[in-house]
Each structure stands twice: as structure tokens, then as C-alpha cells.
C-alpha positions in Angstrom: 0.1 -0.2 0.3 2.5 2.3 0.7 4.7 1.5 -2.5 1.5 2.0 -4.2 1.1 5.8 -2.8 5.0 6.1 -3.1 4.6 5.7 -7.5 1.7 7.3 -7.4 3.2 10.8 -5.8 6.3 10.2 -8.0 4.4 9.9 -11.3 2.4 13.4 -10.0 6.0 14.7 -8.9 7.2 13.9 -12.8 4.0 15.5 -13.9 4.2 18.5 -12.1 7.6 19.0 -13.6 6.6 18.9 -16.7 4.1 21.5 -16.5 6.5 24.0 -14.9 8.6 24.0 -17.8 5.4 25.1 -20.1 5.4 28.2 -18.5 3.3 30.1 -21.1 0.8 27.5 -20.9 0.7 27.6 -17.1 0.3 31.7 -17.8 -2.6 30.8 -20.1 -4.1 28.9 -17.7 -4.0 30.5 -14.4 -3.8 34.6 -15.2 -6.0 34.4 -18.3 -9.7 33.5 -16.3 -8.0 35.9 -13.6 -7.6 38.7 -16.0 -11.0 37.9 -17.8 -12.7 37.8 -14.8 -11.2 40.9 -13.3 -11.9 42.9 -16.8 -15.8 42.0 -16.9 -16.2 42.6 -13.0 -14.6 46.3 -13.6 -16.4 47.3 -16.6 -19.6 46.0 -15.0 -18.9 48.4 -12.2 -18.2 51.1 -13.7 -21.2 50.9 -15.7 -23.3 50.4 -13.4 -21.8 53.1 -11.3 -22.2 55.7 -13.7 -25.5 54.8 -15.2 -27.8 57.6 -13.1 -31.1 56.5 -15.8 -33.5 53.1 -15.7 -31.7 50.1 -16.7 -34.7 49.9 -19.4 -35.6 53.0 -20.8 -38.2 52.4 -24.3 -39.2 55.3 -26.1 -42.9 55.4 -26.7 -45.5 58.1 -28.4 -48.6 59.2 -26.4 -51.8 60.8 -27.6 -54.1 62.0 -25.3 -57.6 62.4 -27.3 -59.6 62.8 -24.0 -57.5 65.7 -22.7 -60.3 67.1 -20.6 -61.3 64.0 -19.3 -60.7 63.3 -15.5 -59.2 60.0 -16.2 -57.6 60.6 -19.6 -55.2 63.1 -17.7 -54.7 60.6 -15.0 -53.6 57.7 -17.6 -51.4 60.0 -18.9 -49.4 61.4 -15.8 -48.9 58.0 -14.5 -47.2 56.8 -18.2 -45.2 59.9 -18.1 -44.3 59.0 -14.1 -42.4 55.2 -15.0 -38.5 55.8 -15.1 -38.7 52.6 -17.5 -40.5 54.9 -20.0 -39.8 57.6 -22.4 -42.9 59.6 -23.2 -43.1 61.7 -26.0 -46.3 63.2 -26.5 -48.4 63.7 -29.7 -51.2 65.8 -31.0 -52.4 63.3 -33.9 -52.5 59.0 -34.0 -51.1 59.1 -37.5 -48.0 61.3 -35.9 -47.2 58.8 -32.9 -47.9 55.8 -35.5 -45.4 57.0 -38.2 -42.7 57.1 -35.3 -43.6 53.3 -35.0 -43.3 52.5 -38.1 -39.7 54.1 -38.7 -38.2 51.8 -35.6 -38.1 55.2 -33.8 -40.6 54.0 -30.8 -41.3 50.9 -29.2 -44.9 51.8 -29.6 -47.7 54.5 -29.6 -50.3 54.9 -27.2 -53.8 56.1 -27.8 -56.1 57.4 -25.6 -60.0 57.3 -26.9 -61.7 60.9 -27.2 -64.6 59.1 -25.3 -62.3 57.6 -22.6 -63.4 59.2 -19.1 -67.2 59.4 -20.5 -67.3 55.6 -21.0 -65.8 54.8 -17.7 -68.2 57.2 -15.9 -71.1 55.5 -18.0 -69.8 52.1 -17.2 -69.4 51.5 -20.9 -66.6 49.5 -22.4 -63.5 51.7 -23.8 -59.9 50.7 -24.9 -56.9 52.3 -25.3 -55.1 51.5 -28.4 -51.0 50.2 -28.0 -49.5 49.8 -31.4 -46.5 48.0 -30.6 -43.3 47.7 -33.4 -42.8 44.1 -34.4 -39.4 44.6 -34.6 -38.9 45.4 -30.8 -41.1 42.4 -29.7 -39.6 42.4 -26.0 -40.4 46.3 -26.2 -43.9 45.9 -27.1 -44.0 43.4 -24.2 -42.5 45.2 -21.5 -45.2 48.4 -22.6 -48.4 46.3 -22.8 -47.4 44.7 -19.4 -47.1 48.5 -17.9 -50.7 49.5 -20.1 -52.4 46.4 -17.9 -51.2 47.8 -14.5 -52.1 51.6 -15.6 -55.6 50.4 -17.0 -56.0 47.9 -14.0 -55.9 50.6 -11.4 -58.4 52.9 -13.7 -60.5 49.7 -13.7 -61.1 50.0 -10.0 -61.8 53.3 -9.8 -64.7 53.3 -12.6 -66.2 50.2 -11.0 -66.2 51.5 -7.6 -67.5 55.0 -8.8 -70.5 53.2 -10.7 -71.1 51.1 -7.9 -71.6 54.5 -5.6 -73.4 55.7 -8.3 -75.8 52.5 -8.5 -76.6 52.4 -4.9 -77.3 55.9 -4.6 -80.0 55.3 -7.4 -81.3 53.0 -5.3 -81.6 54.4 -2.3 -82.8 57.6 -3.3 -80.8 59.5 -0.7 -80.4 62.0 -3.4 -83.7 62.3 -4.7 -84.1 66.1 -5.8 -80.9 67.5 -5.2 -78.9 69.1 -8.2 -76.6 67.7 -10.4 -73.8 69.4 -8.7 -74.3 68.4 -4.8 -75.2 64.7 -6.7 -71.8 65.3 -8.3 -70.0 66.5 -5.2 -71.4 63.6 -2.9 -70.3 61.0 -5.6 -66.8 62.8 -5.4 -66.9 62.6 -1.8 -67.5 59.0 -1.6 -65.6 58.2 -3.9 -62.4 60.1 -2.6 -63.3 57.9 1.6 -63.8 54.4 -0.6 -60.4 54.8 -2.5 -58.4 56.3 0.6 -59.8 53.1 2.7 -59.0 50.8 0.4 -55.4 52.3 -0.7 -54.8 52.2 2.9 -55.0 48.8 3.3 -53.1 48.1 0.2 -50.3 49.5 2.3 -51.1 47.7 5.6 -53.2 44.6 4.7 -54.4 42.4 7.9 -52.1 39.4 6.2 -48.5 40.2 5.5 -46.7 37.4 3.7 -42.7 38.1 5.0 -40.0 36.1 2.8 -36.6 34.9 4.0 -34.3 32.5 3.9 -33.7 29.5 5.7 -31.4 30.9 8.2 -32.5 34.4 8.0 -29.8 35.9 6.4 -30.4 38.6 4.4 -29.4 38.7 0.6 -26.1 39.8 -1.2 -25.7 42.8 -2.9 -25.9 43.1 -6.5 -22.0 43.1 -6.8 -21.9 40.3 -4.7 -24.1 38.4 -6.5 -22.8 39.3 -9.9 -19.4 37.8 -9.1 -20.4 34.7 -7.0 -22.0 33.9 -10.7 -19.2 34.8 -13.2 -15.9 33.6 -11.5 -17.1 30.3 -10.2 -18.2 30.0 -14.1 -15.3 31.2 -15.7 -13.1 28.8 -13.2 -15.1 25.8 -14.0 -15.0 26.7 -17.8 -10.8 27.3 -17.6 -10.6 23.8 -15.3 -12.1 22.3 -18.3 -9.0 23.8 -20.6 -7.0 21.3 -18.9 -8.4 18.4 -20.9 -6.7 20.1 -23.7 -3.3 19.8 -21.9 -3.7 16.2 -20.2 -4.7 14.6 -23.4 -2.0 15.4 -26.2 0.4 15.3 -23.3 -0.7 11.7 -22.9 -0.8 10.9 -26.1 3.1 12.3 -26.9 4.2 10.4 -24.8 2.4 7.3 -26.2 4.1 8.3 -29.6 7.5 9.4 -28.4 7.7 5.6 -26.8 8.0 7.1 -22.9 5.1 6.0 -22.1 6.1 2.5 -22.9 9.5 2.4 -20.6 6.8 3.7 -17.7 4.5 1.0 -18.2 7.8 -1.7 -18.1 8.9 -0.4 -14.9 8.4 -2.3 -11.7 5.0 0.3 -11.2 1.3 -0.7 -10.5 -0.5 0.7 -14.1 -3.4 2.1 -11.5 -0.6 4.2 -9.6 0.4 5.7 -13.1 -3.0 6.3 -14.0 -3.5 8.2 -10.8 -0.2 9.9 -10.7 -1.2 11.8 -13.9 -4.7 12.6 -12.5 -3.3 13.7 -9.1 -1.1 16.2 -10.9 -4.1 17.8 -13.3 -6.3 18.0 -10.4 -3.9 19.9 -8.2 -3.4 22.3 -11.2 -7.1 22.5 -11.3 -7.0 23.0 -7.0 -4.3 26.0 -7.6 -6.2 27.5 -10.0 -9.6 28.0 -7.7 -7.3 28.9 -4.7 -6.0 31.8 -7.4 -9.4 33.2 -9.0 -11.4 32.7 -5.2 -8.9 34.2 -3.2 -8.7 37.3 -5.7 -12.3 37.1 -6.7 -13.0 37.4 -2.6 -10.1 39.9 -1.3 -10.4 42.1 -4.6 -14.2 41.9 -5.1 -15.7 41.0 -1.9 -17.0 37.9 -3.8 -19.0 35.5 -1.3 -17.2 32.1 -0.5 -20.7 30.6 0.9 -21.6 29.3 4.3 -20.2 25.8 3.8 -16.6 25.6 3.1 -15.9 21.6 3.3 -18.6 21.4 0.8 -16.3 23.9 -1.4 -13.5 21.8 -0.8 -15.2 18.6 -1.8 -17.0 20.4 -5.1 -13.3 21.6 -6.0 -12.0 18.1 -6.1 -15.2 16.7 -7.7 -14.9 19.0 -10.6 -11.4 18.5 -11.0 -11.5 14.6 -11.1 -14.0 15.1 -13.5 -12.2 17.6 -16.2 -8.9 15.2 -15.3 -10.6 12.0 -16.1 -12.5 13.5 -19.3 -8.6 14.1 -20.4 -7.8 10.8 -20.0 -10.9 9.8 -21.7 -9.8 11.6 -25.0 -6.4 10.3 -25.0 -7.7 6.5 -24.6 -9.9 7.0 -27.1 -7.6 9.4 -29.8 -5.2 8.0 -32.3 -2.7 11.1 -32.2 -2.2 14.1 -30.3 -3.5 16.4 -33.2 
């Protein structure tokens, strides 16, 4: 047993010495992923630090043909207050449609002339959203925003209609003037909607969301590096396949592998030694990458260091085994 371990370590040391001679390959293997990750991380930090506008900015055209109606005005205000939308107001629908047709706007939103009147009369109405088929994702976002805006207006219209229906059936306002009736309806609507909004802010049943340990989530910077650095590390670990397989095939072609097999060394020790050397190289790469990411970019290393070690060994073993399989199946190093 001890002799097998000795032979395995001897073969691994021989492979490590060969690796150290190929300084260019080592530099590419260890430094290139570090340089790539650092550049991507730096660019991402600078971009997000300098950017002052919304992450999504869609150019839309707005035509409010119900400029004198209360609901038309409120919908227009709501759209212009959304940070993700760059709203340009036009007088006619033709002007807005022309901008969309030229690809200069993701959508044209047209509020019809009788919009407020239809809502007051509880009559079905529609806001036209003309989208650019070449900007499908942007058009989908605009449609989703419009659905939310219209849903809020619909609630106001339904509540207003309900108040008017209750007052008509009760006869409480019989004989009063139209101005007095409108004032009572408006006051009642304000009270109901104020109460409804207060219930939204402080619901009777609240749902709290947290992870199993009650810890706070990391910020976007930490989350970004926690995805990027491990991904690039694993990518370059598998680059070792293109190093291990040709080296083994070159030994076969040069005859050194036959001499090694002829030596009084168990074949398992030869395979294990070669795998151990390249697994060690993969582990060194993980240590270098994660150390720089943690110290320089505050990347979290998780809460289970032993699991990280085991996972690193498993990935290194898989990449090394894949390299041996390629060498076993390939005929030449080319």
C-alpha cells in the first residue's frame, strides 16, 4: 500500500515538473481567467456606478385624445411618471404611428376621446397600443405596463359606478341638483379609494419572505461575482483536458509511456499519479481565482467551506478523467 502511494506521488511529481517547464501554458491557464474575470467585473462595476437612468428605457409615443377628461389625464400622468418609459406626447395618432413605423419608438399609446365618459357611464372602452413588431420584447413590456395602469383606472371606474348605483337605488339624493349629486359621489369615491389604498399599504395578512437561516441577501455586486468567477473558473478547469490528453498521447508516440509501463510500477499508480498532478493544477486555479475574487471583489465564499473543497475536488476529477478518456479514444495528439 505504501509503495503504491509512493509510486503515485512520484509520477505526480514528474508530471508537475513537466508542467513547470511549460510556463506559457501555465500563464494562460492560471492568469487568463483571472484577467478575463477582473476585466468583466471592473467594466460591470463602472457601468452600473456611472449609469443614472433606468436599466430599461423604452421610447413610446402618447396621444391623449381625452385631454379634458379626468381619467385620460390621470392615465397620461401615470405613464409619464414611469422611469422605464421615455414618453413623447403627440397631437394626432398618425404622428405617433409614423414614429413606430420608422422604428423610432417601441409603441404608440392612444387614449380615445370618450375614455373618461365611457368609464363614468360604465361602458366598455379601450386604449390602443400600436407596437413595433421589430421590438417584440419592448412591446411586451409596454403592454404589461399598460395593463397595470388600466387595471387601476378600472377599479376607480367600477367603484364610482357602484357608488352611483347604490345612491340611485336608495333614493338618498332624490331632488338634489346635479352639482350636489356630483359632489356627494366624488366625496364618497375619495373616502372609499383612500380606505382601499390604506388597506393595500397595511394588509390584514402580510407575507414575509426570507431564506432558511434568516440572513439577508447579498448585494448585486456580490451576486454578480458569485456567478461570474466560479463560471469562468470551471470553464478554464476543463481547458486542462486540452493539456492532459495531448501530453499523454505524445508520451505514447515518443515511447516514454511504454518505458513507464515496463517499470515495476502498478498501472493504477501511473494513472493516479497523472490524474493527481492535473487535479492539483485545477485546485490551484480555484484557490487563485477565489482568493482574488474574495479579497478584491468581495465575492462571498458561502457558508460551507468543506462543501466547497469537496465540490472543487469533484470538478477537478471530472475534468481530469475526461482528459484521460480523450487520450484513450484518440489515435494521435493532433
